[in-house]
C-alpha positions as CSV (number, residue, x, y, z in Angstrom):
1,M,-2.7,173.7,-20.9
2,N,-0.5,176.1,-17.7
3,P,-0.5,179.8,-19.3
4,T,1.4,182.0,-19.9
5,R,1.0,185.3,-18.1
6,I,2.2,189.3,-19.7
7,K,1.4,192.3,-18.0
8,L,0.8,194.8,-21.6
9,M,0.5,198.6,-21.6
10,L,-2.6,199.2,-24.8
11,G,-3.8,202.6,-25.1
12,G,-2.3,204.0,-21.8
13,V,-3.6,200.9,-19.9
14,P,-2.1,197.8,-17.7
15,V,-3.4,194.9,-19.0
16,D,-3.3,190.8,-18.0
17,C,-3.6,188.6,-20.2
18,L,-2.7,184.2,-20.4
19,L,-1.7,183.3,-22.9
20,R,-1.8,179.5,-24.2
21,F,1.4,179.4,-26.1
22,P,4.8,181.5,-24.7
23,E,5.8,181.9,-28.1
24,T,2.8,184.3,-28.3
25,A,4.6,187.4,-26.1
26,A,7.2,188.0,-29.0
27,W,4.7,189.1,-30.8
28,F,3.9,192.0,-28.7
29,A,7.5,192.4,-27.7
30,D,6.8,195.8,-28.6
31,Y,4.0,196.2,-25.3
32,Q,5.2,194.6,-22.3
33,L,5.7,195.4,-18.4
34,P,7.9,194.1,-16.1
35,P,5.0,191.3,-14.2
36,G,4.6,193.4,-11.6
37,E,1.0,192.8,-8.8
38,P,-1.2,189.9,-11.2
39,Q,-4.9,191.2,-11.7
40,S,-7.6,189.1,-11.0
41,D,-9.0,189.2,-13.7
42,P,-6.5,188.0,-17.1
43,V,-7.2,188.6,-20.5
44,M,-7.8,185.2,-22.5
45,I,-9.3,183.0,-25.5
46,P,-11.8,181.2,-23.2
47,E,-11.8,177.1,-24.7
48,E,-15.7,177.6,-26.0
49,E,-13.9,180.6,-28.6
50,W,-10.3,179.4,-29.1
51,E,-11.9,175.5,-31.4
52,S,-13.5,178.1,-33.1
53,F,-10.3,180.6,-33.9
54,L,-8.9,177.3,-35.1
55,E,-10.6,176.3,-37.6
56,L,-10.0,179.2,-39.2
57,K,-6.9,178.5,-39.6
58,L,-5.1,181.5,-39.6
59,G,-1.6,180.0,-39.7
60,E,0.5,178.8,-36.8
61,L,-0.9,178.8,-33.1
62,P,1.4,181.4,-31.7
63,Y,0.1,183.7,-34.4
64,T,-3.7,182.8,-34.5
65,E,-3.7,183.3,-30.9
66,Y,-2.1,187.3,-31.1
67,S,-4.2,187.6,-34.0
68,A,-7.8,186.5,-32.0
69,L,-7.2,188.1,-28.9
70,T,-7.9,191.4,-30.6
71,A,-11.4,190.6,-29.1
72,F,-10.9,189.6,-26.3
73,L,-8.5,192.8,-25.2
74,S,-10.7,195.0,-26.9
75,D,-13.6,193.9,-24.6
76,A,-11.4,194.6,-21.9
77,L,-11.0,198.0,-23.1
78,L,-14.6,199.2,-22.5
79,S,-14.9,199.8,-19.3
80,Q,-11.3,202.3,-19.8
81,N,-13.1,204.8,-22.4
82,R,-11.1,202.8,-25.0
83,V,-11.7,200.3,-28.1
84,I,-9.3,198.3,-30.9
85,L,-11.1,199.4,-34.5
86,H,-10.5,197.7,-37.5
87,A,-8.7,201.3,-40.0
88,A,-5.3,202.7,-41.3
89,A,-4.2,205.2,-39.3
90,L,-2.5,208.2,-40.1
91,R,-0.9,210.6,-38.5
92,W,-0.6,213.9,-40.7
93,Q,-0.2,217.3,-39.5
94,G,-1.1,216.5,-35.9
95,R,-3.8,214.5,-35.9
96,A,-4.9,211.1,-37.0
97,I,-6.7,210.2,-40.3
98,L,-8.8,206.5,-39.9
99,I,-9.6,204.5,-43.4
100,C,-11.4,202.0,-42.8
101,G,-13.1,199.0,-44.3
102,E,-13.6,195.7,-44.6
103,S,-10.8,193.1,-44.8
104,G,-10.0,193.9,-48.5
105,V,-11.3,196.5,-49.4
106,G,-8.1,198.5,-49.6
107,K,-6.9,200.3,-46.7
108,S,-3.4,199.6,-47.1
109,T,-3.5,199.8,-50.8
110,Q,-4.8,203.6,-49.5
111,T,-2.2,204.8,-46.8
112,A,0.7,203.1,-49.3
113,G,-0.6,205.5,-52.5
114,L,-0.8,208.3,-49.9
115,R,2.2,208.3,-48.5
116,R,3.8,208.1,-52.4
117,L,2.0,210.6,-53.3
118,R,3.1,212.9,-50.1
119,P,6.7,212.1,-49.8
120,G,7.2,212.0,-45.0
121,A,3.8,213.8,-45.0
122,F,1.9,210.7,-43.8
123,G,2.8,208.7,-41.4
124,V,1.6,205.4,-39.9
125,I,0.6,205.0,-36.3
126,C,-0.8,201.1,-37.1
127,G,-1.9,200.3,-40.2
128,D,-4.3,197.9,-39.9
129,R,-6.2,197.7,-35.8
130,P,-5.7,200.9,-33.8
131,I,-6.7,201.7,-30.3
132,L,-9.3,204.3,-30.2
133,E,-9.1,206.3,-26.5
134,H,-12.8,208.6,-26.2
135,P,-13.8,211.0,-23.7
136,S,-16.5,209.3,-20.3
137,S,-18.5,212.0,-21.0
138,W,-19.2,214.3,-24.4
139,E,-20.3,217.2,-23.4
140,R,-19.0,219.7,-24.7
141,R,-18.6,223.6,-24.1
142,G,-18.9,225.5,-27.2
143,E,-19.9,225.3,-30.9
144,S,-17.2,225.4,-31.5
145,E,-14.9,222.6,-29.9
146,R,-14.7,219.6,-29.7
147,P,-14.2,216.6,-27.4
148,T,-9.8,215.1,-27.6
149,V,-9.9,211.4,-28.7
150,L,-6.9,210.1,-28.9
151,V,-5.9,207.6,-32.0
152,H,-3.2,204.7,-30.4
153,P,-0.2,202.7,-31.7
154,S,-1.0,198.5,-31.2
155,P,0.4,195.5,-31.5
156,W,-1.8,194.3,-34.3
157,N,-0.1,196.5,-37.4
158,G,-1.5,194.2,-40.8
159,K,1.4,192.3,-42.9
160,E,3.6,194.8,-43.7
161,G,3.9,195.8,-40.1
162,W,3.5,200.1,-41.1
163,H,4.0,201.0,-37.6
164,D,6.7,204.8,-37.3
165,A,4.1,207.3,-36.6
166,E,2.9,208.1,-32.8
167,A,-0.7,208.7,-31.5
168,A,-2.5,211.8,-32.2
169,P,-5.7,213.2,-32.0
170,L,-8.0,212.4,-34.0
171,G,-9.3,214.6,-37.1
172,G,-11.2,212.3,-40.1
173,I,-12.8,209.3,-40.7
174,V,-13.1,207.5,-44.0
175,L,-15.2,204.9,-45.0
176,L,-14.0,203.7,-47.7
177,S,-15.7,201.3,-50.1
178,R,-16.0,199.5,-53.6
179,G,-17.8,201.0,-56.0
180,P,-18.0,201.8,-60.2
181,E,-16.3,205.0,-59.9
182,N,-14.2,206.9,-57.8
183,R,-15.9,210.0,-55.8
184,I,-16.4,210.9,-51.8
185,A,-18.9,212.8,-49.5
186,P,-18.5,214.0,-46.9
187,A,-20.9,211.8,-44.2
188,R,-22.8,212.4,-40.9
189,N,-25.9,210.6,-40.8
190,V,-26.8,207.8,-39.6
191,A,-25.4,204.8,-42.2
192,A,-21.6,206.4,-41.6
193,A,-22.6,205.7,-37.1
194,V,-23.0,201.8,-38.4
195,R,-20.4,201.2,-41.0
196,L,-18.1,202.5,-38.9
197,Y,-19.2,200.8,-35.5
198,A,-18.6,198.0,-37.5
199,S,-15.4,197.9,-37.5
200,F,-15.6,198.5,-33.7
201,I,-14.2,194.7,-32.7
202,Q,-15.8,192.7,-29.9
203,S,-15.7,188.9,-28.9
204,S,-19.1,188.8,-28.7
205,I,-23.0,190.6,-29.2
206,R,-22.9,192.1,-25.6
207,E,-26.0,194.4,-25.6
208,Q,-23.5,196.5,-23.3
209,N,-20.8,196.4,-25.7
210,I,-23.6,197.3,-28.6
211,R,-25.4,200.3,-26.7
212,S,-22.1,202.3,-25.9
213,L,-19.8,201.3,-29.2
214,A,-23.8,202.8,-31.2
215,E,-23.6,205.4,-28.8
216,L,-19.5,206.0,-29.9
217,A,-19.8,205.7,-32.8
218,T,-23.1,207.9,-33.3
219,E,-20.4,210.7,-31.1
220,L,-17.3,210.4,-33.5
221,V,-20.0,211.0,-36.3
222,K,-21.4,213.8,-34.6
223,N,-17.7,215.5,-33.7
224,F,-15.9,215.0,-36.3
225,P,-15.2,214.9,-40.6
226,V,-16.2,211.4,-41.6
227,W,-16.2,211.3,-45.6
228,T,-18.0,207.7,-46.9
229,L,-14.5,206.6,-50.2
230,E,-15.3,204.6,-53.1
231,S,-12.9,203.0,-54.9
232,A,-13.6,202.4,-58.5
233,R,-9.6,202.4,-58.9
234,V,-6.8,203.5,-57.8
235,P,-4.1,206.3,-58.3
236,D,-7.4,207.9,-59.2
237,S,-9.0,207.6,-55.5
238,T,-5.8,208.2,-53.6
239,A,-5.7,211.3,-55.8
240,L,-9.1,212.1,-54.5
241,L,-8.4,211.4,-51.3
242,L,-5.8,214.1,-50.8
243,E,-7.2,216.5,-52.3
244,T,-10.3,216.0,-49.9
245,L,-7.8,215.8,-47.5
246,E,-6.2,218.9,-47.8
247,S,-8.8,221.5,-48.7
248,A,-11.1,220.9,-46.0
249,P,-12.0,223.2,-43.4
250,W,-10.3,221.5,-40.4
251,P,-11.2,223.5,-36.8
252,E,-8.6,225.8,-35.9
253,E,-7.6,223.5,-32.7
254,Q,-6.9,221.1,-35.2
255,K,-3.8,222.9,-37.7
């Protein structure tokens, strides 16, 4: 293998990558930087991991590499107080709303529905795997103040390719699932933190990563509005979500 080296800007952080296929670079075209001084520890997919991704048959090999790199780049970003997560990130009234959930649960359906219900009001920061930038310390100076968490675009925008909005400070999080009826409820508990943790992308189970990401999930649930949304049918569940967002008592700094 004769790898191709590229440098990416992800969530405001430069990261060097080694690609197996030069064609993979096209997927990252909007995020590439001039080569510059090479980093000593570029990100790449290890050989043993690559074999396991091939078994998944994600598609053409450059696309498989583009998709599989997410986990290893997320690992590299952890030391910079950033993580890639599986979610649709919307920009609404100057704030970012994350819709988290398993593949196929309806994140794109909810996104499209919100945009139909309020044309022009909802932009898409990232359709599938945004980058979350969080503070290194979660100390708060007062009850009305909360840490600033930014939601950045990324090269991974899902099959729809939605990405038409800039980064925004986090406003709230929706934990989406299917259910027998449409219902939404606030969730600021351990169960919500566990579900949010499952949305964080990482390459493998490492104790240090588990601890830092579990702490991050706990702090996000503690400091930001979080809702669980069960969807039995659309557009009713989308209308319920929109009503909740528009009636929520947003903190002053988010209005």
